[in-house]
Every structure is written in C-alpha cells, then in structure tokens.
C-alpha positions in Angstrom: 0.0 0.0 0.0 1.2 3.5 -0.8 0.5 7.0 0.6 0.9 9.8 -1.9 0.9 13.3 -0.2 0.5 16.6 -1.9 1.1 20.2 -1.0 -1.7 22.5 -2.3 -0.6 25.9 -3.4 1.6 26.0 -6.5 1.5 22.2 -6.6 -2.0 21.0 -7.3 -2.9 24.4 -8.8 -1.1 27.7 -9.4 -1.6 30.2 -6.5 -1.4 33.0 -9.0 -4.9 31.9 -10.1 -6.1 32.4 -6.6 -4.6 35.9 -6.4 -6.4 36.8 -9.7 -9.6 35.3 -8.4 -9.4 37.3 -5.2 -8.7 40.6 -7.0 -11.7 40.0 -9.3 -13.9 39.3 -6.2 -12.7 42.5 -4.6 -13.5 44.5 -7.7 -16.9 42.9 -7.9 -17.9 43.4 -4.3 -16.5 46.9 -4.0 -18.0 48.1 -7.4 -14.6 48.6 -9.0 -13.8 48.2 -12.7 -11.3 46.3 -14.9 -8.8 49.1 -14.7 -8.8 48.7 -10.9 -8.3 44.9 -11.2 -5.3 45.5 -13.5 -4.0 48.1 -11.1 -4.1 45.6 -8.2 -2.4 43.0 -10.3 0.4 45.4 -11.4 1.0 46.5 -7.8 1.1 42.9 -6.6 3.5 41.8 -9.4 5.8 44.8 -8.6 6.0 43.6 -5.0 4.1 46.6 -3.7 1.4 46.5 -1.1 -1.6 46.3 -3.4 -4.2 47.1 -0.8 -2.4 50.2 0.5 -2.2 51.3 -3.1 -5.9 50.7 -3.7 -6.8 52.5 -0.4 -4.9 55.5 -1.5 -7.2 55.7 -4.5 -10.4 54.8 -2.7 -10.1 55.9 1.0 -13.7 55.0 1.6 -12.7 51.3 1.5 -11.3 49.5 4.5 -8.3 47.2 4.8 -10.3 44.7 6.9 -12.9 44.5 4.1 -10.3 43.9 1.4 -8.6 41.2 3.4 -11.8 39.5 4.3 -12.8 39.3 0.6 -9.2 38.2 -0.4 -9.0 35.4 2.2 -12.6 34.1 2.3 -14.1 34.5 -1.2 -15.1 31.4 -3.1 -12.2 31.2 -5.6 -12.6 30.7 -9.3 -9.8 28.1 -9.7 -9.6 24.6 -11.2 -7.3 21.7 -11.7 -5.4 21.5 -15.0 -5.6 18.4 -17.1 -2.2 16.9 -16.1 -3.2 17.2 -12.4 -6.6 15.6 -13.0 -5.0 12.8 -15.0 -2.5 12.1 -12.1 -5.2 12.1 -9.4 -7.5 9.9 -11.5 -4.7 7.5 -12.2 -3.9 7.3 -8.5 -7.5 7.0 -7.4 -8.2 3.8 -9.4 -5.6 1.9 -7.3 -7.2 0.5 -4.2 -3.8 0.3 -2.5 -3.1 4.0 -2.8 -4.2 6.7 -0.4 -4.1 10.3 -1.6 -3.4 12.8 1.2 -2.9 16.6 1.6 -0.7 18.6 3.9 -1.2 22.3 3.5 -0.3 25.6 5.2 -2.9 28.3 5.6 -6.2 29.4 7.1 -8.8 26.8 7.5 -11.6 28.6 5.6 -9.3 29.8 2.9 -7.8 26.4 2.2 -11.2 24.6 2.5 -12.7 27.0 -0.1 -9.8 26.2 -2.4 -10.3 22.4 -1.9 -14.0 22.7 -2.7 -13.5 24.8 -5.8 -10.8 22.4 -7.1 -13.0 19.4 -6.4 -10.3 17.7 -4.4 -12.9 16.0 -2.1 -13.5 13.6 -5.0 -9.9 12.3 -4.5 -9.0 12.9 -0.9 -11.0 11.6 2.1 -11.7 14.2 4.9 -9.4 12.4 7.4 -6.6 12.6 4.9 -6.5 16.4 4.8 -4.2 18.4 7.1 -4.4 22.2 7.2 -2.0 24.0 9.5 -4.5 26.4 11.2 -6.8 23.4 12.0 -4.1 21.6 13.9 -2.4 24.6 15.5 1.1 24.0 13.9 2.9 24.7 10.7 2.7 22.4 7.8 6.4 21.5 8.1 5.9 19.8 11.5 7.2 16.3 11.4 4.1 15.1 13.3 1.9 15.9 10.2 3.8 13.3 8.2 4.0 10.8 11.1 0.2 11.1 11.4 -0.1 9.3 8.0 2.5 6.7 8.9 0.5 6.0 12.1 -2.9 6.1 10.3 -1.7 3.7 7.6 0.8 1.4 9.2 0.3 -1.2 6.5 1.8 1.2 3.9 5.4 0.6 2.8 5.8 3.5 0.4 5.3 7.2 1.2 5.6 10.0 -1.3 5.2 13.8 -0.9 4.9 16.2 -3.9 5.5 19.9 -3.3 7.1 23.0 -4.8 8.9 24.9 -2.0 12.3 23.6 -1.0 12.3 25.9 2.1 9.5 24.0 3.8 8.0 21.2 1.8 10.5 18.3 2.0 12.8 18.3 5.1 10.5 16.5 7.5 9.4 13.9 4.8 13.1 13.4 4.0 13.8 12.7 7.7 11.2 10.0 7.7 12.5 8.3 4.5 9.6 9.4 2.3 10.2 9.8 -1.5 10.1 13.6 -2.0 9.3 15.1 -5.4 9.6 18.7 -6.3 7.4 20.1 -9.1 9.6 22.6 -10.9 8.4 26.2 -11.3 7.1 26.9 -14.8 7.4 30.6 -14.3 4.1 31.0 -12.6 4.9 30.2 -9.0 4.4 32.7 -6.1 7.6 31.6 -4.3 10.9 31.2 -6.1 12.7 27.9 -6.1 15.9 29.8 -6.8 17.2 29.7 -3.2 20.1 28.1 -1.3 19.0 25.4 1.2 20.8 22.5 2.9 20.8 19.2 1.1 18.3 17.7 3.5 15.8 20.3 2.5 16.0 19.4 -1.2 13.5 16.9 -2.8 15.0 13.6 -3.8 13.5 13.9 -7.3 12.3 16.7 -9.5 9.7 16.8 -12.3 8.7 19.4 -14.8 5.0 18.4 -15.1 2.9 16.9 -12.3 1.7 14.0 -14.3 5.4 12.8 -14.5 4.9 11.8 -10.8 2.8 8.8 -11.8 5.7 7.0 -13.5 7.7 7.4 -10.3 5.0 6.2 -8.0 3.8 3.4 -10.3 
C-alpha cells in the first residue's frame, strides 16, 4: 500500500490563479472596474502592497474588508488536465491513499479544496491544514500522522514545490520527496540556497510525471 501526499498551493494548482480570483472578487464586491483589477495585479507583481495602493485611490474602502474578501471568497480556480490525470490514475488503485498537507487558514484552504473538487480524490481524514491543527505544515508530526494512520503502507511520497519548507520532514522519515519545478508562474521562487536535507530527492517538470515514479 502507498500514501501519496501533496502540497496544495503551487503544486495542485497555481496560487497566482487564486490571487487573480481574489482581485476579481474585490472589484466585484467593491464596485470597482477592470482598470482597478489591472492596477491591483500590477502592484502585486511589482512587490508593492496592493491594498495600500488601492486604499490611496479609494479611501472609503477599509483594509479589513479587502482582506476579508481576499481570504474568504469562493475562488474561481480549477485543476489543470495533467493534475486531473494524475489524481484519476492514483484514485483507481485501491492500494493508494491520496493525502494533503497544506499551510494556511482553514476557511481559505477549504474553499480552495472545494473549488478544485479535491474531495473527489481525498478523504476528509486525509486532509491536514495548519490552522486546524495549530502547527505549521512543516511539522514532522503531520507526516508521522499518516504513517501511524496507515501502518500497512510501505511506500510514502510527498509532492510539493517549495524547498524551504516542503521536503525536510518527509526526508527525515524516509519518504520519497518530489519537487514540481516552477514553470514561471509560482508565487515563491525555487531559486534559493538550502541545505541538502531540505531538497527533494527527485524533480519533475510536469505533475503527471509523478505517476511514473509512483507506479
């Protein structure tokens, strides 16, 4: 039996799509137009505080309202075809458990999971979200949970994108770690210096390549 774990943001979907969705929701709910959406996106891409910039133009808005919409809207995001193909291929194997370990706020991440349709592939007890358990994603106990839950499993995999925090704990437990390489759309750069133990054991350029490794 195998456990195949996934990170969420920039692994199962591109977090940039969530940012765009949030900016569209802000513009809709605050009666702003396409020019304001483009302005938010430009500020964000430039590394500026996009909300401060927007508030300077529209002081009648409030930061708390903008953050609420950003964090808790129902996002317009979806899985791409290679990701669906991988999940479908894994799902048909009765000896494989698909699991998720993700950082973030509970409601925010749950909204993403629902919009992406991940509940079709991942059982409720196989989803770990950092806020819900009161610790960071990169806590070794999150990985040990699945080892304890599925003691009959002999193979454990974790697929992520961020070498700073995705792979170290899984590496320490002997999991096969797989880094999905940035295609130029990731929020966080992979161009960083980390110790060897933080690096994934394997790298792939498209998420569907993971199936050949796991199979």
